[in-house]
matplotlib code that plots the C-alpha trace (Angstrom):
import matplotlib.pyplot as plt

x = [-22.3, -23.9, -22.2, -22.1, -21.9, -20.8, -21.1, -19.5, -18.9, -19.9, -23.3, -24.7, -21.9, -24.5, -24.5, -28.4, -29.1, -26.8, -27.9, -31.6, -31.1, -28.7, -31.2, -34.0, -31.9, -30.4, -33.0, -30.5, -31.4, -30.9, -30.0, -30.4, -28.8, -30.6, -34.2, -33.4, -32.1, -35.2, -37.3, -35.2, -36.0, -39.8, -39.7, -40.2, -36.4, -34.4, -32.2, -30.5, -27.4, -28.1, -24.0, -23.7, -27.5, -28.3, -25.3, -25.9, -29.2, -28.3, -25.5, -27.8, -30.3, -27.4, -26.1, -29.3, -30.0, -26.5, -27.1, -30.3, -28.4, -29.4, -27.0, -27.1, -26.2, -25.3, -26.0, -24.1, -21.4, -19.2, -16.6, -13.9, -11.8, -13.7, -16.9, -15.6, -14.0, -17.4, -19.1, -16.4, -16.8, -20.4, -19.8, -17.2, -19.2, -21.9, -19.6, -20.3, -18.1, -17.5, -17.2, -16.1, -17.0, -16.0, -18.3, -17.3, -17.9, -14.4, -16.1, -16.8, -19.3, -21.2, -21.2, -22.4, -25.3, -26.1, -26.5, -28.1, -30.4, -31.6, -35.2, -35.7, -38.9, -38.3, -40.5, -38.0, -34.9, -33.0, -29.6, -26.6, -25.8, -22.5, -20.3, -21.4, -20.2, -17.0, -16.4, -17.0, -14.4, -13.9, -10.8, -9.4, -9.8, -6.6, -8.1, -11.4, -12.4, -14.2, -13.9, -16.8, -16.4, -19.9, -18.5, -17.4, -19.4, -23.2, -25.6, -26.0, -22.1, -21.8, -24.7, -23.4, -19.8, -21.1, -23.3, -20.2, -17.9, -20.3, -21.0, -17.3, -17.1, -19.6, -17.9, -14.2, -15.9, -17.6, -14.6, -12.4]
y = [2.4, 1.8, -0.1, 0.3, -3.4, -2.7, -6.1, -6.0, -8.8, -9.6, -10.4, -13.8, -14.4, -14.5, -10.9, -10.4, -13.7, -13.1, -9.4, -10.3, -13.1, -10.8, -7.9, -10.1, -11.4, -8.3, -5.7, -3.7, -1.6, -3.3, -1.1, -3.5, -1.2, -3.4, -2.2, 1.3, 1.5, -0.4, 2.1, 4.8, 3.4, 3.2, 6.7, 9.7, 10.3, 10.1, 6.9, 5.8, 6.0, 6.0, 6.2, 6.6, 7.6, 4.7, 4.8, 8.5, 8.0, 4.8, 6.6, 9.5, 6.9, 5.3, 8.2, 9.4, 5.9, 5.6, 8.8, 7.7, 4.8, 2.2, -0.5, -0.3, -3.4, -1.8, -4.6, -3.6, -4.7, -1.7, -2.6, -0.1, 1.4, 4.9, 3.4, 1.6, 5.1, 6.7, 4.3, 4.5, 8.3, 7.9, 5.8, 8.5, 11.3, 9.5, 8.7, 4.8, 2.0, 0.6, -2.9, -3.8, -7.4, -9.1, -11.7, -14.0, -17.6, -19.5, -22.1, -20.7, -23.0, -23.2, -19.2, -19.5, -22.0, -19.1, -16.3, -17.9, -19.7, -16.8, -15.4, -12.0, -10.7, -7.0, -5.2, -3.5, -5.4, -6.9, -8.7, -9.4, -12.6, -14.5, -12.7, -9.7, -10.8, -12.3, -8.9, -6.8, -4.4, -5.5, -4.3, -6.6, -5.6, -4.2, -5.2, -6.3, -6.6, -9.9, -12.1, -14.6, -17.4, -18.7, -21.8, -22.9, -21.1, -21.6, -18.8, -19.6, -19.5, -16.2, -14.7, -15.8, -14.9, -11.4, -10.8, -11.8, -9.2, -6.5, -6.8, -6.9, -3.7, -1.7, -2.6, -1.6, 1.6, 2.4, 1.6, 4.3]
z = [26.5, 23.2, 20.3, 16.5, 15.0, 11.5, 9.5, 6.1, 3.4, 0.2, -1.1, 0.0, 2.8, 5.5, 7.1, 6.6, 8.5, 11.3, 11.6, 11.9, 14.3, 16.4, 16.4, 17.6, 20.6, 21.6, 20.9, 19.0, 15.8, 12.5, 9.5, 6.5, 3.6, 1.0, 2.6, 2.7, -0.8, -2.2, -0.4, -1.7, -5.3, -4.4, -3.6, -5.8, -5.8, -8.9, -8.2, -11.5, -9.0, -5.1, -5.0, -1.3, -0.4, 1.2, 3.5, 4.2, 5.5, 7.4, 9.1, 10.1, 11.6, 13.4, 15.0, 16.2, 17.8, 19.4, 20.7, 22.7, 23.7, 21.4, 20.0, 16.0, 13.7, 10.4, 7.7, 4.6, 1.8, 3.1, 0.6, 0.9, 3.5, 3.0, 4.0, 6.9, 8.1, 7.6, 10.0, 12.4, 12.4, 13.3, 16.4, 17.5, 17.0, 18.9, 21.9, 21.0, 20.8, 17.4, 16.4, 12.7, 11.6, 8.4, 7.5, 4.7, 3.2, 2.5, 0.7, -2.9, -4.1, -0.6, -1.1, -4.5, -3.5, -0.8, -3.2, -6.0, -3.6, -1.4, -1.7, -0.3, 0.6, -0.4, -3.2, -5.3, -4.4, -7.0, -5.9, -7.6, -9.6, -8.6, -11.7, -10.1, -6.7, -8.1, -9.8, -7.1, -5.6, -2.0, 0.0, 2.2, 6.0, 7.4, 10.8, 11.7, 15.4, 14.7, 11.6, 10.7, 8.3, 7.7, 5.9, 9.2, 11.8, 12.5, 12.5, 16.3, 16.9, 14.7, 16.7, 20.4, 19.4, 18.3, 21.2, 23.6, 22.0, 21.5, 25.7, 26.2, 23.6, 25.5, 28.9, 27.7, 26.4, 29.7, 31.7, 29.8]

ax = plt.figure().add_subplot(projection="3d")
ax.plot(x, y, z, "-o")
ax.set_aspect("equal")
plt.show()
């Protein structure tokens, strides 16, 4: 059964690094919200406020891919319960398993260094500064299927654990 892995967390926590590597290793479709929104800004749309436009587009693509049997990795901040419920709804409507993954960096200085030192090769993309990240609304997860602290886990360990839990979730869902 296909699985939607929803990687959520503040900018600079390590979601994209993990998502990219996991997609390479598993063949899952990687939906990177920053890329989708950057392309929307480059289009002829009026994009002063994308609001949830990038999420809506990504969720439509995710639903189609899941119905076709592909695993999907959603790489987005996903800061509030409302957006998290939307991703779970996509999984449910597609008859797919769902995995909520909270990615965070418990070491504030390391998080700041990563954020300020990252280079994103994406035309039209402009990332937030440290103050933006610190003041960003991010509701704590009530329950996440997996929590990844990138200050403690390497990319390799994160990807291995995600792949293991993804496979486990898929088998569980098929046995129901």
